[in-house]
N, C-alpha and C positions, 0 to 999 in steps of 0.2 A: 141292808143294801150296801154294796161296796162303793168306794170312791169312783172306780171305773164305771160302774153301772149308773151312777148319777151323772156321768158325763164330765167329771172334773179332770180326768187324766189328760195331760197335754201330750198328744202324740203327733209326730210329723208336723210340727208347727211351721207355718210359713215365716220366713225371715221378715221382720218389720221393715217397712220402707222409711226413709228419712229424706228431708228436702235436699235436692242436689245443690252442691256447692262446687262449681268447676274450678280447676286450677287457675291461678292468675295468669294474665297474658305474658308476664315476664318469665314464666316457667320454661326451663330449657328441656323439659322431659315430657313425653306424652303419656307415660305410665310410671307407676311407683317403682323406684329403685331402692329407696331406704326401707329399713325395717323399724317399725315403731312398737314400743311397749307402752301400755297405759295402765296406771296403777292407782287403786284406792284402798280402802281398808278391807272390805269383804268381797270384792270382785263381783258385786251384784247390782250396784246402782251407777256410780259415777264412771268407773272404768268400763262397765258393760255398755253404757250409753256411748262412750267414746269408741269402744270396739265396734259397735254397730255402725256408727256414723262413718268412721274411717274405712271400715271394711266395705260398706256400701258405696263409698267413693272410689274404691279400687286400690286403696293403699294396703300395704303389707302390715298387719297388726296382730298382736296378741295382748291379752289382758290378764291382770293379776291383782291380788290383795296382799297386804302386809300384816294383817291382824293375826292374832293367835287362832281365832276361829271366825267363822262366818256368823255375824250377829244381825238379826232382823228384828224389827219392832214387834213386840208381843202385845198381849191384851192389856198388860200393865206396864208402866214406864220402867219399873225396876225388874221386869221379868221378860227379857228379850228371848226370842227363839234362837237357839244356838246350834250350829251344825259344824262339823269338821270340814276343812278344805278337802276337796275331792268328792264330796257328797253331790251326786248329780242334781242339777236344778229341778229335774222332774220329780226326784225323790223328795226334795224340800217342798215342792208344790203339793204333792200328795199328802205329806205329813200335815200341812196346814189346811188341807181341804178334806180331812178325814170325816168331819161331821158337817151337817148343814150350817150349824152355828159358826164353826170355824171358817167354812167357805165364805159365808156372808161377811164375817168380820174382816178376814184378810183380803177379801176383794175390796171392801170399803177403804182399808188403809193403804191399798196399792201394792202390798207385798206379793200377792199372787201374780199380778201383772209383771213384776220384776222377774219372778221365777220363770214365767212363760217366755219373756224376752230372752232370758239367759239360755233356756233350753233350745230356743230357736237359733242361737248363735254358736254355742258349743256345749259340750256335755256337762262340765262341772267347773266350779271356781278353782283357781290355781293360786297357790301361795308363792309370792316372789322369792322368799328366802329358801324355799325348798326346791327351786328349779336348778338343774345342773348349770355350772358355769359356762360350759360350751353352748348351752341353749340361750342363756342370758346374753352372752357376748355377741350373739348374732344381731342384736338390736343396735341400730345407729342412734336412735333417739328414744328416751323414756320420759313420758309425761306423768307426773304425780299430781293428784288433785287435792292435796292438802300439804301444808308445810311439814307436819310431823311425818307424813308418808314420804315426802321428798327426802327428809333427813334419814329415814330408815333405809331408803334405796341407796343413797350415797354411802352411808355407813356400811351397808352390806357389800357394795362394790369394793370398798376399800379393804374389807376384811377377807375377801376371797383371794385365793391363790391366782396369780396372773395366768391367763391362758397362753397357748403357744404363740398366737398371732398378736396378742396385746393391742387390741384395737380400741379406738376412742368410742365412748358412749356419752352422748349429750343428755344430761338429766335436767328437766325443766319442771317447774312447779306452777300450775294454774290453780290457785287455791279456790275451792268450790264447796259451798255448803252441801251437806249430805242429804239432799232431797231431790225428787225426780225433776222438778221444774228447773232448779239450778243446774242439774246434770245435763238437761237438754240444751240449755243455753251454752254452757261451757263445752259441751261436746262439739258444737258447731264452731265455736271459737278455736278449739283445739285443731279442728280440721283446717281452718284458715291458716293457722300457724304451721301446720304440717306441710301444706302446699308450698308455703314460702321456703321452708327448709329443703323441700324437694328441689326447689328452683336453684339452690346453691350449687348444684352440680357436684363435682368431686372435691370441692374445696370447703367442705362443711366446717372443718376445724377453724378455719380463718373467718368464714362468713357468719357462723351461727351467732356469736355475741352481738354483732351489728344487727342482724335480722331480728333478734329477740328484743334488743333495745328499741329499734324502730317500731316493732309491733306493740311494745308497751306504750310508746308515745302516741301512736296513731290509732290503735284499735282498742286500748283498754281505758279509754276516757270515762267509761260508765262505772268504773270501780276504782277505789283507792288502792286496791291490792296490787302489789308489785310482783311481777314475774321473777321467780328465782331461777338461777342457771348455774350448773356446775359441770365442768368437763371432767369425766373420769376415764380410766382405762382398765380394760380387763383382758 
């Protein structure tokens, strides 16, 4: 019996809902004008949660990974399931639901749920370093969910040839453990920060450092992790 016959194939999935977080009263805008990029390692957990949350809130957002491949927890700690970037989330799902044993295991460890969410939001994971510069340069703000990923994004931006418009890109790090629970928490925190950045109007280059410092002081009391920030141009 095939995977599809067992009903494991995720087709026409509804987009998951997320708790609403409205823009702050100080926002000068009624709709999103900034373009946000959200980045983790494999574009399947942390960045996809943020993509979902920001997108559901009406913000303009794309998500990416910086790893060499998409790595998912396997049946053994030293044997992850590895896929190439660009492999559709649905294809990953079907690969890990090929047998009843696999379906049950990857349902228990949460991986199939991640694939289903991904397939409901976009077709396949995208690798940041493989994106054309003109595409990357459209982002006003890029949020990385780990310090090494923040470093990889900043390094990549510095290595690219400048685009014709040479626009600023605000790169922020919200360090997040790579598990679904932490991703859900930080996805909502990321949305709060994004709304504040939206409220800066057209003076983001001047306002962003102060907004991020204030956000660190007022909102990040639950964690000793410091928000990292770097202004880049592309």
